[in-house]
N, C-alpha and C positions, 0 to 999 in steps of 0.2 A: 720646680721644673729644672732647676739647675742652669738656666740660661735666660738671658733677657731677650724678649721677642722683638725688641727694637733694633737689635744688631749692635756690634761694637763700634765705638767712635773711632775716628782716624787717630793713629798714634801721634802723640806730641813729642817734640824733639827733646832728648834728654840733655841736661846741663852737667852731667857728672864727668864727662871726659870724651876724648876723641874716639876711643874704642866703641863706646856706647853710641856715639854719633854715627860711626860707620854702620853698625848693626841697624840703627834706626833708619838710615838711608836705604839699606837693602830691604828692610821691612816695608818702607813706604813704597818702594818699587813693586814689591809683591802685592801689597794692597791695591795699588793702581792697576795691576795686570789682571784684576778680576777676582781676587780673593776676598774682597770686602763683603761679599754676600755670605761668607761662612760665619756661622754663629759659634763663638768660642767660649768655652767654659772658663771661669776665673781661675779655678785650680790648675788647669793645664797651662795657662799663661804664666802663673807664678812658678810652676815647675820648670818651664822653659827658660824663664828669666834667671833662675838660680843656676842652671846648667851652663849658660853662656856668659855668666858674669855680668849680666845687665843689672842696672840699678833702677829702682822705682822712681818714676818722676814725681815731683812734688804736686800734690793735688789729688784728683780722682785716681782710682785704681786702673790706670791704662798703661800697658806694658807692650813694648815692641817685641815681636817674635818672628821667626822665620816661618814660611808656610809649612815646613815639615813638623814644626812644633805645635801647629794649630790642631785642636781636637774638635770636630763637629759634633753637635748634640742634636738629637731628634726632639724638637719641641713638642711633637704630638705624642711622645711616649707617656703612657699612663692616663691619657685622656680617654674618656668613654663617649661614644657617640650618643647624644641624647637630644630629644626635641626640646625646643625652648619652652613650649607649653603643651602639656598633654590634655587637649580639650576633647570632649566627647562629640560625637555626631548628634546634632539636635533633632534629626528627622525632618521629614517634609513639612513645609508650612501648612499644607492642606490638612495634615493630620494633627495640627496644633489644637484646634478646637475639639476634635473628636477625642483627644487624649485627656482633656480637662473637663469637658462638658458632660452632663448626664443626658444620655439619649435613651428614651424609652420607645420601643417600637409598639406603640399603642394600636389597637385594632378593635373592631366591634363585629358581632356576628360569630361565624364559625370559620376556622381555617385549619387546613391539614397539609402537612408537608411530608412526603414520602421520598426517601433517598436510598437508592441501591448503589453500593460501592463494589467495584470489581478491582481487586489488587493485581498489579502487574509487577514484573521484575524491577522496573525503573520508574514506577509511577502508579497511577490509578485512573480508572474510568468511572464516572459517576453519572447516574441518571436520576433526576428529581422531578417529581410531579407536585404541583401546588394547586390547591383548590380553595376558593374563597366563596362563602355563602352569606347572604344577608349583610354585606358590607355597605354601609351608607355612603362611603366615599366613592363607590363605583357607580357611574351614571347609567344604571340599568334598572328596569322594573324590579327584578329579583335580586339585584346587587351581587350576582354570581360571576365568577371568573375562573379561568383555568389556563395554566401555562406549563410547558415542559422545558426542562433545562438539561442539557448534556454537557459534561465537563470532562476534559482529558488533561491529566497532569502527567507530564513526561519530563523528568529532570527539572531544569529551571524554566521550562515552558508550560504554558497553560492555554488551552483552547476551550472556548465556551460558546454554546449556541442556545438561543431562547426562541421558543415558538408559542405565540399566544393563540387563544381560541379563534377559529375562523381565519387563521393565518393573517390576522390584522397587523401583527408586529412580528418581524423576524429580526433578531439581533445576534451579533457575533462579536466575540472578544478574543484577542490574541495578546499574550503577555510573554515576554522573554527577559530573563534576568541573567546578567553576566557577572563573572567573578570580580570584575573591576569596580562594581558598585553601580553600573549602568543598568537601567530597566527601561524597556520600550513596550508600548502598549498601543493597540489599534482597536477601535470600536466602530461598528457599523450597525445602524438600525434602519430597516426598510419597512415601509407601510404601503397600503394600497394607494394612498395619496402620495405621489412622488414629492410634493412640496413639503411633506412632513418628515422626510428622510433626514437622518443624522449621521455624520461621519466625523471621526475624531482620531487624532494621532498624538501620542504623548511620550515624552522621554524624561526620565528622572535620573539624577545622579546623586549618590551619597558619598561624600569624601570623608576624610578623617575628622574634620570639625565643621563641616558645612553640608548643606543639601540644596539642590536646585531642581527646577522643573520647567519644561517648555511644553506647551500644548497648543495645537491648532485644531479647530473644529468648525464644522458647518452645521448649524442648527436651523432647520426650517428655512434654508436659503440664506441665512445670515452668517457671515464669517466672523470668527473670533480668534484672537491670538492672546495667550496667557503666558506669563512668566512669573516665577517666584524664586526667592533666595532667602535662606535662613542660615545664619552664621553664629557659632558659639563664640562669645566674647570672653567669658570666664567659664570655669567648670560648672557654674550654676546659672549663668545668664546667656540667653541667645536673642539676637535681634535679626529682623528680616523685613522684607518688603515684597509686595506683589503688584502686578499691573495686568490690565486686560484692555485690549484694543478691539473695539467693535467696529468692523469695517463698514457695515451697512449704514451705521449711524454716524460714522466719523467721530467716535467718542472714545476718550481714554479715561479709564477708571483705575485708580491705584490706591494702595493702602499700606499700612505698616503693622508690624506685629512684634510682640515681645513674649518671652517665656522665662520664668524664673523658678528655680527649685529652692524652696525654703529649706527642705530637708529631703531625705529619701522618701518620705511619706507625704510631702506637701508639694503641690504644683500650682503655680500662678501663671495665667496667660492673659494677654490683652491684645485686642485688634482695633484698628481704626480705619474706616473707609472715608477717603477724602471727599469723593463726589456726593455720597449720602450724608456726610457729616455724622456718621454713626459710629459709636464706640461700644465695645463689648469687653467686659472683664469677667474672667472665669477663675474659680478657685476650687481645688480638689484636695481633700485631706483624708488620708487613711488613718483612722483612729486606732484600729487594731486589725488583726487578721480577718475579722468578720464584718466590721463596719467601715464604710467609706462615706464621707460627707461631701456634698457638692453645693456650690453657690454660684449664681450668675447674675450679673448686673448689666443692663443695656440702656443706652441713652441715644436719642436721635431727635432732630427737629420735626415738628408736625404742625400743620395749619391750625390756628385757633378755631376757625369756623370753616365750614365747607365753602369753597370758592374764595376764601380770603387769602391774601398774600402774606399776611402777618403769621409768623410762626412762633411756637413756644417749645420748650424742651420737654420731651416726654421720656419717661424711664420705665423700665420693667425689671422686676426682681423675681428670681426663681430659686427655691431652696429644695434640696432633696437629699436622700440617703439611700444607700444600698446595704442590706443586712443579710448575711449568709446565716440562715437559721441553723442549717445542718451542713456539716462538712465531713467528708470521708477521706481516709488515708489512701492515697494513690500509689504509695511506694516511693522508692528513691529514684530520682531523675538521673539517668546514666551520664548526662552531659554536665550537670551541676554537682552531682553527688549529694544533693539535699532532698529531704523528704517533702513531697508535695501533697497538697490537700485539694480535693475537688469539691466545689459547692454543690450539694444535692438539692437544697431548698433555699431559694433566694427571694427576698421581698424587696421591691424598689418602690419608693414613694417620692413624688415631686409635687411641690406646691407652688403656684404662681400668684402674683400679687393681685390678679383679677378674680381671686377666689376660685380658681380652677385647680382641681386636684386629680392627679393621675396615680394609679396604683397598679402594680403588676406583680404576680406571684408565679414563680417558675419552680417546677419540681421534676427532677430526673427520675425516670422509671425504667423498668426492663434492664436493670443492671447498667444503666448509663446509655443505653441505645435509644431510649425514648425520652421525650420531654413534654410535660403538660404545662400549658400556659393559661393563666387567668388574667384578663385585662379589664379594668374598671376605670371609667372617666366620669367625673362629676363636675358640672358647671352650674352652680346654684343661680347666679344672676341670669343666665340664659335658660334655665330650667332644662338643661340637656344632660341626659344620663345615658351612658353607653356601657355595654358589657360584652365581653368576648371570651370565647373558649377556643383554644388551639392545641394541636398535637404536632409533634415532630418525631419522626421515627427513621432511624438509619438501620439498614439490614444488609 
């Protein structure tokens, strides 16, 4: 740097002679008049001392000099502005489990999704129609349902409306994203029964190395307030916490979460809910470009017998994998400059420790505009076997 950041010490009186003493007195006066804040280079002090005939004092390199002989040095010269730690943004805590857990959208019966996309200059408008037939999860004699969805994407904003059959449910969503990392969202769901209405407002913010969320909602007349925060501690470790206040019950529930990246292909996540005393551990490992392995372990207390106050620890385990049987070259991504591959045929399998097996097969058709889905669920202990066929078409 060429200078000490602590500043020069006060000049000591020279013992070499009266001339030096006079110069030292003048120098002390200059230092006392406000020049003591100037950082002086050692080379300039020695040059000034030689020109004026001053002698070096015994001890440290401290030389008296006049203010005209002082040379100021910029201590910030050559320094580069850098961050102390370049930590990544960990993403929202609500997305933590979705990023590490294996989620299969299992269904039974028949389902068909038709989506028409209208492109505009700064966005798109989409109209979707969804039909479900023979779905045992729907409390109707024929298990049939229909709903229409209209979505408008305009720049960073999104508007979406949903209409169920017989107008039993009318839902709307508004999302706005800002360049600062702030995203606001509003949801409303109205039904024929006003007591079943749902209103929600949510704001999320993603900083350089943290993400936070605040949400207020009214669900069937019950008010709830949620807050979450996730912070990157190291480039591979993120820690966070969340809380929920249920106003109608005067109850506070909170929990903790952690995410750890073993490598670029391995992700570990864990959550713990204090009120339920429930813990969940998730692990995701991408073995190669085609195969991804998933593991999930959960533990929570449960009563030993019905009506008993004594509890015991119960656990559940789930293992699964996702295998891209066929992949097609989609060309070079203009943003990354790398060649990307699109999975055309994918098989997903998940096994649970209660001998429950889920299998799903997805196949892209019609040049990627259509998708065929086959779903099978087998539960031997309960003798339940479900099978579903579905189509998704975009045009």
